[in-house]
N, C-alpha and C positions, 0 to 999 in steps of 0.2 A: 347791821354791825360790820363793818370793817377792821379787823386787826392787822397791822403791818408788824411783821417780828424783823428788827435789824439786828442780825447776829454779828456782833463785833468780831472782824478777823476771819470770818468764814472762807474758806475756800471751797469751789464747788467740789473738788476731788476726794473731799472727807464725807460727803453727804453718800455714805453706804450703808446698807442694812445692818452690817454687822457693828457700824459706830453710831449711826442715827435711824433707828428703824422708823420713828415717827415721821421725822422730815423725809425719809425717804420713800414713805408713804404717800405723803403729799405731792412730792417731784413726781411720782409714777401716775396720780390721780389728776393732777392739775395741769396747768400749761408751764412748760420749763423753757425757760429763754437760754439758748446757747452761746449766745453773744451778748452777755450783760456785762455793763461796764461802772467801776468807781470813778467819781470825778476826781480829776488830778489837780493838785497832788493827792495822792491816794492815802488820805489821813481821815481821821475820825471828825474833826471839828468843820473840815471844810465839807465833808458829805452830810453831816448833819444839817448844817446851813442849806444845802443843795435840796435835801430831802423835805426840808419844812417850806422852802421857797419855789420850789421848781426853777430854780436859777444855778448859773455855774458863780464861781468866785468873782469874776468880773462884775457881776451885778449884785450879789450878797454882801460881798467886801471881807469874806472871811478866807484869806488868801491861803493861809496855811494854819497848822496847829499852834506855831510859835511866829508871830508877826510882829511888824513896828508899826505904831501909829505914836509919834513922838508926843504929842498930847496927852497921851495915856503913859507913856513911859519912855525915857530915852535910850531903853535898851529893848530888844524883842521882848513881848511878853507871851505868857503862856495862856491860850486861850481854855484849858481845861479847867480853869478857875472862872466860874461865872461871875465872881465879883469884878475881875477885868473887864468882862465884857459889858457889866453895868456901867463901868467907868467909860469903855468906849462909846455907849449910847449916850453918856453926859458930854462927850466932846462931838458928838455927831447929830446933833438936832432931836436928842431925845430916843433915838432908835439905834439898837446895836446893828440889826439888819435895815437898810433903806429900802427894801421892797417888801410888798405884802405878802404873808405868810399864808399857808394853808390853813392854819387856826385861825385866822381872822375871815378868810372868805368863809370858812364854814361857820363861824360864830354869827356873822352877818344873815347866814341863811337859817339861823335857828337850829343848828346842828351841833350838839356838844361834843368836843374834841378833848383828849386826853393824851398828852405824853407822859410815860413813864419810862425811866431809865436807872438801871444798876451801874451805869457808867460814871465819868465823871460830872460835876455840878455844871462845867461848861458845855459839855456835849448835851446834857439834857436840856439846859436853858436854851440854847440855839433852836431846838424842835419847836419851842413856843415862848419867845423871849418877850411876848405881851402878857404872858401869864400873869405876872405882878400886877399890870394894868386892869386886870379883869377878863383876859381872854381866855376861854377854855381852863382846862386844869394842867398843872405841871407836876409831877412828883418824882423826887429824888431822895434818897435816905439821908443825904448830908447837904442838904442847901445852906442850913445855919446847924451844925452839929448840935444834936440833943433838943432843938427847938423848933427847927424849920424843916419839913419834910414835904411840903406841897404849897402850892397856890391853888384857890384862894383859901383865906383862912380856916372858913368851916371845914374844907376837905382836911386841911393840915392837922386840926384838932381831933377829927373823927379818926384819921390814920394814927395818930399819936397816941391815942386812948386805946385802940383796938390792936395796934401791933408794935408800937415803941418806935425806936428808930435804929438803923443799920448803917454805919458808915458805907458810903458807896465808892465804887471803884477799886476795890479790895479783892477781887475774884469771885470765888461760889458764894460765900457768905452774903455778898450784896446780891448777887444773882437770886438765891433763895428767897431774901427778904422781899424784894421788888417782885418776884413772881406770886407770892403769897398774897401780897397787896393786890395784885391784878386780879387773881381767880376769886378772891373772898372779899374784895371790896368794890373794886373799879368795876368788873363786868355786873355783877350781881346788884349793887346799890347804885352807880353813876348811871349804867345802860347808857354809856356814849355811844354816837353814832360812827366815830371813827378812833380807834386807838393806835398809836406808835408805841411799841413795846420795844425799848434799846436793852439786848441781851449783851452784858459786856465780856463773856467768855465764848469762844477760847482766847481771846485778845491777848490777856494776860499772861496766860500760861504758854502760849507760843511766843510770846517775846521773851519770856525766860528761860524757856526748855526746847523751843524749836517745834514746827509742824512735826505731826507724826510722833511724838515724843509720848512716853507713857502717861505723863503728866497733862498733856492736852488733849490727848485720846480721852483721859478720864473727864476732863472738863466739857468734852464735847457730848459725852455721854449724859453727864449733868443735865447740860442744856437741853439736850433731846426729851430726858425725862420730864423736864419742866414744861416742854411742849405738848407732850402727851397727857400731863395733867390740866393743862388749860382745854385742850381739847375735850377730855373727859368732862372737865367742868360745864362747858359749854354744851355736851350732852346731858347732862343732868338738868341743866336750866332750860331745856327745849330750845337751844339757841342754834344748835349744830347746824341744821338745815338753812337757817337764815343769816349765818355769818360766814362772810369771806375772809380769807386769810392771804396774806401777800408776804414773802419772805424775799429778803435781800441782805447784804453785808455792805458796811461802810468800805472795806477794802479787802485784799487779799492778802498774803504774807510772801515773805523769801527768807530764807537763811542770809547771815551778814557777817561771812567770816573775815573780811577783809577790808580793812579802813584803807582810805585815799587820804594822801597829805594834801589838803585843800590848802591850809596855810601857807605851804610852801609855794604853792600855785599863786597865790595872792601877794605874798611877799615880793614874788620877782616881778609884780607890776609896777611898784614904785610907790602905789597908791593906798597901801593897806590901812592907813590910817582915816581912809576917807570911804572905807569899804564897812557895813555892818551886816554881819552873816547871822541868818535865822535857819537853823536847820531842822529837817523832815526826816533826817536818817539818810534815805535813798533819795534824795533830793535837799537842794538847798537854796533860800532865797538870799540874793545879795541886795543890799539897800546903797546906793551911791549917794553921798551927800550932795544936795543941790541937782540931784539928777545930771551930774556932768557926764557930758557926750565923750568927753577925752578919756575920764577913769572908766567908763563902761565899754568904751572900745578896748582900752588897753587891758582890762580884767577880762574880758571875754576873748581877746585873742591870746593871751597868755593860758587860760583855761583849755582853750583848745588843744593846746601841747601838753597840757597834764595828764600824768598817767592815771585811769582809773576814771577820768572825767568822761562821759558819753555825751549826752546832748545840752545844746546850751540855748537860750532863750532870750530875745530882747524885744522892745516894742517895734512894731512895723517901721516907725517913722523915728528918727533920732529926736530926742529932746531938745526944744528951743527955747533959750533963756530960762534955764530951769523948770519948764513945764512939759509934763508928758501927756501926749494925745494919743488915743487908740484910733486905729483904722481897721475895722473889721474885714473879714472875707482878704485878709492878707497872710500868704503861708509863710514867708520868711522874715526875719529880722533884719534891723538896718545895719548890724554888724555882719560882715561877710562871713558865712559859716553858722549862723545861728538860725533858728526857726523864731516865728512871730509869738510872743505872749498872746496875742489875740488868738491863734490858732489853738489854744488849750485853754482859752477862756481866762486868762489871767491878767489882762491889761486892766489896772484899775490905778487911775492917777493919784487918788488919795490914800489907797494902802497897800498898792501893790509893789511888788519888789522891780528893781530896773534889770537884774539878770535872774534867771533860776537856771541851775544847771542840775543835770542828772548824773547816775553814776554807772559804772558798765555792770551786766549781769549776763548769767548764762543759764542753760537750761540743766545744768548738773544737778545730781539729785543730793540731798543732805544725808546725815547718818541715817535718818528713818526710812529713807526710800523715796522721798518726795521732792519733785524737781524744782528748781528756783534758786540760784544761788546770787546774791547782790552785794555790789562794793558799797560804802558808805563814808561818807566824811566823818571822821572819828580823831579821837586823840590816842597817844600810847597807853593812858591807863584803860582805855578800852578794847586793848587789843586783846586775842585769845578768850574771850568769855564764851565759857560752855554754852550752845545751845542761842546764842543770840540770833535774834530773827527780828523782822520788821516789815516796815512798808513805806511809802511815799513816792516812789518811784515810776516809771514807765515800762518796769518790768511786767511783762503780761500775766505773772502770777501774783502780782498786787493788783493788777489794772482789773482782770476780770473776775467777777463776783457771780455769787449765786442770783437768781431772780425768778421766782416761781408765784404762780397765781393759782389759787384752790377755792373753790365754793361755788353756792348756785349761779354767781353770776359771770361765772368764767367757763370757758371751755373745759374740755375734759380729756385727759389722756392725749395731751399735745404735746408738740414739740415746735419752737419757732425758733428760726435762724435770724430774725429779724434784730438788728442792733437796739438795745435799751440801756438807760443809764439811771443813776439815781434821781437826777433831776426830772426825769418823765413821770416819776410817782404822784407829785403832788397836782399835778394836771390830769393825772388818770384817776385818783381817787377823788378828785371834785366832779369831774365826767359821771362817775359812778355814781355819785350822791346827787346828781342833778343841780351842781351849784355851777355858776359861771366861771369859765377860768380866767382870771386875770390877764392883761395884755402883757404884764411883766414877766409871766412865766414863759422861760425859751425852751422848757421842756415839752414833749410831745404826748398826747393822750395815747397810750398802748392800746388802741381799739382792738387789735389783733387778739388780745388776750380776752375779749368779751365774748359771751354765749351768743349774744344776739349781734350778727353782723361782723363778727370776729374773722379777718381773712389775712393771709400771710402777704406780709409785702415784700417787695423787692428792694434789695440793697445791692451796693457795688462797692468793690474795695478800691483804694488808689493809695498811693505812697507820694511823699514828698521827700527830698533829697537837697540838704544844702552843702555846700562846698567851700573851703578856703584853702588854698594851697595844697598842703598834704592831708587836711582834715576832710573827712566827709561823714555826715551824718544822715540817717534816714527815718522817717516817722511812717507807720501803716495806719489807715484810716478806713473807716466804713462809713458809708454815707446813704441814709434811707431819706428821700424827699429833700429837704433843704437843711436837714440835720446832720451834722458829722460828728462822729465817735471816735476817739482816739484807743486804737489797740495796744500800741506799744511803739517804742523808740529804741534805737541803738546805732552805734558807729557802723558805717558800712563794712560789710563783712571783707 
């Protein structure tokens, strides 16, 4: 059995013995990756889809937490609601994600897969969007409040009878219900080959109160206690020595005290009515009507002058006749001073934005002593909110996540400097289970974690700079083989 714990919003620097003793033990005993990455934008649903498909947003099409597909809604819609994702499937040939999922590959090999989540219904659904059609199992406390907590129907009925239901994505109560279902039903009764368990705290507490706040530390301790109870259950069932555990997070976190006047910059273009904004907090997607090259150029050029805006991304080639074409292996965007959407795996002609902007950050510490301050696009009503923290940007405290492998199939007491990312998990788990990795998966198998044949890989760092007039931005990247990982980005010092 393999259990993947996705701990929503977990930063590597909070995995300490005084806060998370169970997770700290796994870190010390297993393989710890020092250079692990969230998939950009550093938000939940992008990473949920990347974990389930082994691809980036350019391939799986979930380009942000809030995105625009006009056939679904004339305004950007929230992917947290899985019914929006069901509608997305209806207008996309029957599939929310156009690429093969890990769940489908496991099912074809006769291996049971369970995705269980205490987070949003949308985030849960993206881990196994084919579950309603009979692929594997999907569990979430409020898929349909009061009546649907799981697919398939038999699993739904058994969970409702034994555990009732608990509203998802409301913090600790959601975590406690979900972890009890995992320990007392999924592991002993379903006995799946692979489980992905999405633990929604400390995300909510850090959003509201900040990284390192008493409330977030309490949430971290509760999450760690639940990990301890899961490990105890495995020992009780005689499964500890045959179970592998993988731990990651969908993104890190940063404090967000200062808003950026994005609207002012867009108004200055003279084309604000032609631009639709979808915000991710520390980054923003801009959709331009008819992919007008003139409007894209005007908006990007103006935003390069805007205070608080950090990096800008456009496609490598200018849209032609209202059509977007992606050109991989290009670092720079077609508008001077921009990077390419292809570089960050965000060029998607049917669902992607025309411009992505990130906002400035620093390594200054928040009131609780944790580094990482981040400007965001905000409104006056959101100024001065105590503890406001979030993610979504190219701030390294949001990009870098924990990644560890623990169990009989992995090396022991090892540390790796090789870069890894969430889209590497699906191919790695399939390889571990002896299942062929689909050609659609762009992630790599993290073989250096394996007990058999695991060796450290060589990697190299490189940077890319974009300039236009007085504007200058830079991105730091790490490469291993033909894979490129984005470490962080900012305006030139």
